[in-house]
SEKERO-947030 format. One record per atom (N, C-alpha, C): x, y, z; residue in three letters. Coordinates in steps of 0.02 Angstrom, whole numbers, padded with zeros to 5 digits, always signed. Layout:
N
XYZALA/...
***
This chain:
46
-01312-00479-00459MET/-01309-00408-00444MET/-01259-00393-00387MET/-01262-00433-00333GLU/-01216-00422-00277GLU/-01144-00432-00298GLU/-01133-00479-00345LYS/-01065-00491-00369LYS/-01038-00428-00403LYS/-01081-00395-00441GLY/-01061-00333-00475GLY/-01045-00278-00426GLY/-01085-00273-00373ILE/-01073-00223-00321ILE/-01007-00236-00286ILE/-00994-00299-00269ALA/-00931-00316-00235ALA/-00872-00300-00280ALA/-00877-00313-00344GLU/-00823-00297-00391GLU/-00812-00222-00395GLU/-00866-00184-00395ALA/-00861-00111-00397ALA/-00827-00085-00333ALA/-00843-00115-00276GLU/-00812-00095-00213GLU/-00736-00108-00215GLU/-00716-00166-00243ARG/-00645-00182-00247ARG/-00610-00134-00295ARG/-00641-00117-00351ASN/-00611-00070-00398ASN/-00603-00001-00366ASN/-00653+00020-00328PHE/-00650+00084-00293PHE/-00593+00082-00241PHE/-00588+00027-00205ALA/-00535+00020-00155ALA/-00467+00023-00187ALA/-00459-00007-00246LYS/-00394-00005-00281LYS/-00376+00067-00299LYS/-00425+00106-00319LYS/-00412+00177-00335LYS/-00391+00215-00272LYS/-00423+00200-00216LEU/-00405+00232-00154LEU/-00335+00211-00132LEU/-00318+00148-00142LEU/-00250+00125-00125LEU/-00198+00162-00168LEU/-00214+00172-00231ASP/-00168+00209-00276ASP/-00158+00280-00251ASP/-00207+00307-00216ARG/-00203+00375-00190ARG/-00179+00377-00118ARG/-00152+00322-00095ASN/-00121+00316-00029ASN/-00168+00326+00030ASN/-00231+00306+00021TYR/-00277+00304+00078TYR/-00257+00246+00123TYR/-00268+00254+00187SER/-00252+00200+00234SER/-00304+00144+00228SER/-00285+00086+00251ASP/-00332+00029+00251ASP/-00395+00046+00291ASP/-00386+00080+00347GLU/-00442+00098+00390GLU/-00490+00146+00354GLU/-00461+00195+00318GLU/-00503+00242+00281GLU/-00543+00206+00226GLU/-00510+00161+00192ILE/-00543+00123+00138ILE/-00599+00080+00167ILE/-00587+00050+00224SER/-00637+00009+00256SER/-00699+00051+00275SER/-00687+00112+00296GLU/-00743+00156+00314GLU/-00782+00178+00252GLU/-00748+00187+00195LEU/-00780+00211+00134LEU/-00812+00156+00092LEU/-00793+00094+00106THR/-00820+00037+00069THR/-00847-00013+00119THR/-00874-00066+00094SER/-00899-00119+00139SER/-00846-00174+00149SER/-00785-00162+00125LEU/-00733-00212+00129LEU/-00702-00213+00199LEU/-00682-00273+00221ASP/-00648-00277+00285ASP/-00573-00268+00276ASP/-00538-00258+00331LEU/-00467-00243+00327LEU/-00427-00299+00295LEU/-00448-00361+00306LYS/-00412-00418+00277LYS/-00415-00416+00200LYS/-00474-00402+00174GLU/-00481-00399+00101GLU/-00442-00340+00071GLU/-00441-00285+00107ILE/-00403-00227+00084ILE/-00329-00243+00083ILE/-00306-00277+00134SER/-00235-00297+00137SER/-00217-00342+00078SER/-00262-00388+00060ILE/-00250-00432+00003ILE/-00247-00391-00062ILE/-00292-00342-00069LEU/-00291-00299-00128LEU/-00225-00259-00132LEU/-00204-00233-00074ARG/-00142-00194-00072ARG/-00083-00237-00095ARG/-00079-00298-00072LYS/-00025-00343-00092LYS/-00028-00359-00166LYS/-00088-00367-00193SER/-00095-00384-00264SER/-00073-00326-00308SER/-00080-00265-00284LEU/-00060-00207-00324LEU/+00015-00199-00325LEU/+00050-00224-00274LYS/+00122-00218-00271LYS/+00157-00266-00318LYS/+00123-00318-00340ASN/+00153-00369-00384ASN/+00147-00349-00456ASN/
***
């Protein structure tokens, strides 16, 4: 169950990144830390 929640958080964060939210805003809206958000941001650029 927790794995599904974590995946949902990452998918939500990706949508926020697509809408140009800052890493700090995404961290506040999700349970993700800045390091994980940075990794997601880099993966979307590739």
